[in-house]
Every structure is written in C-alpha cells, then in structure tokens.
C-alpha positions as CSV (number, residue, x, y, z in Angstrom):
1,M,4.2,-20.5,-31.8
2,K,7.9,-20.9,-31.1
3,E,8.8,-18.2,-33.7
4,A,6.2,-15.9,-32.2
5,Q,7.7,-16.5,-28.7
6,N,11.2,-15.9,-30.0
7,E,10.0,-12.6,-31.5
8,F,8.5,-11.7,-28.2
9,F,11.7,-12.3,-26.3
10,K,13.6,-10.4,-28.9
11,Y,11.2,-7.4,-28.5
12,T,11.5,-7.4,-24.7
13,E,15.3,-7.8,-24.6
14,S,15.9,-4.2,-25.3
15,Y,13.7,-3.1,-22.3
16,K,15.6,-5.2,-19.7
17,K,17.9,-2.3,-19.0
18,Y,15.1,-0.4,-17.5
19,G,15.1,-2.7,-14.4
20,P,13.8,-5.9,-12.8
21,K,10.2,-4.9,-13.3
22,I,10.5,-5.7,-16.9
23,E,11.3,-9.3,-16.0
24,L,8.2,-9.4,-13.9
25,K,6.0,-8.7,-17.0
26,I,7.9,-11.2,-19.2
27,S,7.4,-14.0,-16.8
28,H,3.8,-12.9,-16.3
29,T,3.2,-13.1,-20.0
30,V,4.6,-16.6,-20.3
31,R,2.3,-17.8,-17.5
32,V,-0.8,-16.1,-19.0
33,E,0.0,-17.6,-22.4
34,K,0.0,-21.1,-20.8
35,L,-3.2,-20.4,-18.9
36,C,-4.9,-19.3,-22.1
37,V,-3.9,-22.6,-23.7
38,D,-5.2,-24.5,-20.7
39,I,-8.6,-22.7,-20.8
40,A,-8.9,-23.0,-24.6
41,K,-8.2,-26.7,-24.5
42,S,-10.9,-27.1,-21.8
43,L,-13.4,-25.7,-24.3
44,N,-12.5,-28.3,-26.9
45,L,-11.5,-25.6,-29.4
46,S,-9.7,-26.5,-32.6
47,D,-5.9,-26.7,-32.7
48,E,-6.0,-23.4,-34.7
49,D,-8.1,-21.7,-32.1
50,V,-5.9,-23.0,-29.2
51,E,-3.0,-21.4,-31.0
52,L,-5.0,-18.2,-31.4
53,A,-5.7,-18.2,-27.6
54,D,-2.0,-18.8,-27.1
55,M,-1.2,-15.7,-29.3
56,C,-3.7,-13.6,-27.3
57,G,-1.9,-14.4,-24.1
58,L,1.5,-13.8,-25.6
59,L,0.6,-10.3,-26.8
60,H,-1.9,-9.2,-24.2
61,D,0.6,-7.1,-22.2
62,I,2.9,-6.0,-25.1
63,A,2.5,-2.4,-24.1
64,R,3.7,-2.9,-20.5
65,F,7.4,-2.6,-21.5
66,E,6.9,0.7,-23.3
67,Q,4.7,1.9,-20.4
68,W,7.4,1.2,-17.9
69,K,10.1,2.8,-20.1
70,R,8.0,6.0,-20.4
71,Y,6.5,6.3,-16.9
72,Q,8.3,3.9,-14.6
73,T,4.9,2.6,-13.5
74,Y,2.4,-0.1,-14.3
75,S,-0.5,1.9,-13.0
76,D,-2.8,2.8,-15.9
77,L,-4.3,5.6,-13.8
78,A,-0.9,7.2,-13.4
79,S,0.1,6.8,-17.0
80,L,-2.1,5.4,-19.8
81,D,-4.3,2.5,-20.8
82,H,-1.9,-0.3,-21.6
83,G,-4.6,-2.3,-23.5
84,D,-5.1,0.7,-25.9
85,L,-1.4,1.2,-26.2
86,G,-0.9,-2.4,-27.0
87,V,-3.1,-2.2,-30.0
88,E,-1.3,0.9,-31.2
89,I,2.1,-0.9,-30.9
90,L,0.9,-4.0,-32.8
91,K,-0.6,-1.9,-35.6
92,K,2.3,0.4,-36.1
93,N,4.2,-0.6,-39.2
94,N,2.2,-3.9,-39.1
95,F,4.4,-5.0,-36.2
96,I,1.8,-7.8,-35.5
97,N,3.0,-9.5,-38.7
98,K,6.2,-10.5,-36.9
99,F,4.1,-12.7,-34.7
100,T,1.3,-14.0,-36.9
101,K,-0.3,-13.2,-40.3
102,K,-3.7,-14.4,-39.1
103,N,-6.6,-13.3,-36.9
104,H,-5.4,-9.8,-36.4
105,E,-8.7,-8.4,-35.5
106,T,-9.4,-11.0,-32.7
107,I,-6.0,-10.4,-31.2
108,F,-6.4,-6.6,-31.3
109,R,-9.7,-7.1,-29.4
110,A,-8.1,-9.4,-26.8
111,V,-5.2,-6.9,-26.2
112,K,-7.5,-3.9,-26.0
113,Y,-10.2,-5.3,-23.7
114,H,-8.2,-7.7,-21.5
115,N,-7.9,-4.9,-18.9
116,K,-11.2,-3.1,-19.2
117,Y,-13.9,-3.1,-16.5
118,R,-16.4,-4.5,-19.0
119,V,-16.2,-6.1,-22.4
120,P,-18.6,-4.3,-24.9
121,N,-21.5,-6.1,-26.3
122,T,-20.7,-4.6,-29.8
123,I,-17.9,-7.1,-30.5
124,S,-18.7,-10.5,-32.1
125,D,-19.2,-13.6,-30.0
126,R,-16.1,-15.1,-31.5
127,N,-13.9,-12.2,-30.6
128,K,-15.5,-12.0,-27.2
129,L,-14.6,-15.7,-26.6
130,F,-10.9,-14.9,-27.0
131,V,-11.1,-11.7,-25.0
132,N,-12.7,-13.6,-22.2
133,I,-10.0,-16.4,-22.3
134,T,-7.3,-13.7,-22.1
135,R,-9.1,-11.9,-19.2
136,D,-9.5,-15.0,-17.2
137,A,-5.9,-16.1,-17.6
138,D,-4.6,-12.6,-16.8
139,K,-6.7,-12.4,-13.6
140,I,-5.6,-15.8,-12.4
141,D,-2.0,-14.9,-12.7
142,I,-2.4,-11.6,-11.0
143,L,-3.7,-13.6,-8.0
144,Q,-0.6,-15.8,-8.3
145,L,1.6,-12.7,-8.2
146,F,0.1,-11.6,-4.9
147,V,0.7,-15.0,-3.5
148,N,4.2,-15.5,-4.5
149,G,5.6,-12.0,-4.0
150,G,5.6,-10.7,-7.6
151,L,3.2,-8.1,-6.3
152,V,3.1,-6.8,-2.7
153,N,0.2,-5.0,-1.0
154,H,0.7,-3.8,2.5
155,T,-2.7,-2.9,4.0
156,E,-1.2,-0.5,6.5
157,D,-3.7,-1.8,9.0
158,A,-6.6,-0.2,7.1
159,I,-9.9,-2.1,6.7
160,I,-12.0,-2.8,3.6
161,S,-14.4,0.1,3.1
162,D,-18.2,-0.5,3.3
163,K,-18.9,0.1,-0.4
164,V,-16.2,-2.3,-1.5
165,Y,-17.1,-5.0,1.0
166,K,-20.7,-4.8,-0.1
167,A,-19.7,-5.2,-3.7
168,I,-18.0,-8.5,-2.9
169,L,-21.2,-9.8,-1.1
170,D,-23.2,-8.6,-4.1
171,K,-20.9,-10.7,-6.4
172,K,-19.7,-7.6,-8.3
173,E,-16.3,-6.8,-9.6
174,I,-15.0,-3.7,-8.0
175,K,-14.4,-0.5,-9.9
176,R,-10.9,1.0,-9.3
177,T,-12.6,4.4,-8.6
178,D,-14.3,2.9,-5.5
179,V,-11.0,1.9,-3.9
180,K,-10.4,4.1,-0.9
181,T,-8.0,2.1,1.3
182,K,-5.0,-0.2,0.9
183,A,-7.2,-3.1,2.1
184,D,-9.6,-2.3,-0.7
185,D,-6.9,-3.3,-3.1
186,I,-7.1,-6.9,-1.8
187,A,-10.8,-6.8,-2.1
188,V,-10.4,-5.9,-5.8
189,R,-8.5,-9.0,-6.4
190,L,-11.0,-11.1,-4.5
191,G,-13.6,-9.5,-6.8
192,F,-11.9,-11.0,-9.8
193,V,-13.7,-14.3,-9.2
194,F,-17.1,-12.7,-10.1
195,D,-15.7,-11.7,-13.6
196,L,-14.4,-15.1,-14.7
197,N,-16.1,-16.7,-17.6
198,F,-15.2,-20.4,-17.7
199,K,-15.5,-23.5,-15.5
200,R,-11.8,-24.3,-16.0
201,S,-10.8,-20.9,-14.7
202,Y,-12.6,-21.7,-11.4
203,E,-11.0,-25.2,-11.4
204,I,-7.6,-23.6,-11.7
205,L,-8.3,-21.3,-8.7
206,K,-9.4,-24.3,-6.7
207,E,-6.4,-26.4,-7.7
208,T,-3.9,-23.6,-7.0
209,D,-5.7,-22.4,-3.8
210,Y,-4.7,-18.8,-4.7
211,I,-7.6,-17.2,-2.9
212,N,-6.8,-18.8,0.5
213,K,-3.0,-18.2,0.0
214,M,-3.5,-14.6,-0.8
215,I,-5.7,-14.0,2.2
216,D,-3.3,-15.8,4.4
217,V,-0.5,-13.4,3.2
218,Q,-2.6,-10.4,4.0
219,I,-3.7,-11.7,7.4
220,K,-0.1,-12.4,8.3
221,D,0.8,-8.8,7.3
222,T,-1.8,-7.0,9.5
223,K,-2.5,-6.5,13.2
224,N,-6.0,-5.1,12.6
225,E,-8.5,-7.6,14.0
226,T,-11.4,-6.0,12.0
227,L,-9.5,-6.6,8.8
228,V,-8.7,-10.2,9.8
229,K,-12.5,-10.8,10.4
230,Q,-13.4,-9.2,7.1
231,L,-10.9,-11.3,5.2
232,N,-12.0,-14.5,6.8
233,E,-15.6,-13.8,6.1
234,L,-14.9,-13.0,2.5
235,R,-12.7,-16.1,2.2
236,E,-15.7,-18.3,3.1
237,F,-18.0,-16.4,0.8
238,V,-15.6,-16.4,-2.2
239,N,-14.6,-20.1,-1.8
240,K,-18.3,-21.1,-1.7
241,Y,-18.9,-19.2,-4.9
242,I,-15.9,-20.9,-6.7
243,G,-17.3,-24.2,-5.6
244,E,-20.7,-23.4,-7.0
245,M,-19.2,-22.4,-10.3
246,I,-17.2,-25.5,-10.6
247,K,-20.5,-27.5,-10.2
248,C,-22.3,-25.7,-12.9
C-alpha cells in the first residue's frame, strides 16, 4: 500500500497550486483510508481484502482534485458527479494500474457509488461489501469535518424544514433535493446514521462523539430557539438509534 499512497500523493501534488481546499481533500482521503481499514478488520476480512478496502478508501475521492481545478467547487450539483468522474480518471490510459493491478472492478464500484443516494441491487454482494465499507468511512469523516472546522455550515438562524425533520424521525437518509434551508444541511448529516452498514461504524461514532459535537457546534452558532429545540430532540433520537445499532 505504501507505493499506492506515494502514487496518490504524487498525483495530488500538481493540484496544490489551486488552493488550500486541495489539502482538505488529501487529508480527508487519508482518514477515510484508515477508517476503511478499521471497518474491514472488524469484519474479520482476509489481509488481501483489508488491503482492497484500503485501496477503495485511497481512491474514492480521486476526482475531487480535477473537480476543484475545473469548477472551484466540491458541489456535485453545481459541477458534476465526482464518483462517476473518478471512474473515468482511473480508467483513462489504465491509470488505476499505477495503484494496483488487482480488483479493478470492485474499486471502480466503490469509487462510483460511494457518493450515491442508494447502492443498486444489480452489483454483486462482494462488490457491495466494499462499496458499503467506503460509504461508511466517507460519511464518518464528513461528520468529523463539521466538528473540527474542515467544513462550516452557518444555519443563518433558519430551522429544519418539516419534511426533512420527519425524514430523520422516520430513520431515512435525506435526499439533497429535499433540502430547503441551511439548517436542513445539518439534518442531512444527522441522516447519515441511517445509511451506515456495519456495527463498527456505529461504534466509531459513539467513540468519537461526532454527533453530539456537531450538534453542539450548530447550537453555539444560532440564536434561534426553535432550531436549538429541534437539534436537541434529534440529538436524543439519533444517539438512541446509534446505541441500538451497537447492541445488534
């Protein structure tokens, strides 16, 4: 894996001139890679499959650098789907061979579907396993970014809209098209917990306390008492769900 990591850093080096947002995605990638390994080991996968999960994490956001270069945004809605572009980049001139000569199809699936609303049932169970490991790791680190300032969301004293609030209570991940307010963006992140796939993922959330920390950051940022009430109610609901999933 060391050679693959060196290749990744070599690839991203040329993008650093486009600003500090590039460094944000490099560090995000390194953390997601480690989380993929953590989750994979918790499943008692073989050493080879742990390495494959590692590779999926390393390459999952390979398109983010080109996305920023072209559009100066990480918003897929405002530019393009970075999962799809990632597969194109890895396939072009067999670029993926610089990282690994094995398991290309599984890696392509993990890159393509790590950011999609749903994983299609048409892919094999084995490929879906690595897609879901990658998705979980990515979501966990996105929560970390909101806690530690890598991503900032000012609610502008808006409240969570009724449809989005209900989606949380129905234990559904929220569609981006349903987001109407700045506060809804926070609910989207809380909704991540209903789309995690492994016990270890919930254990990591419990250990890191990202949910409580993220909500605390938002409560500190707002003067809207209704939003504070919503966030505290959702805090209790989501933490209870995490506890239940750990016990499963």
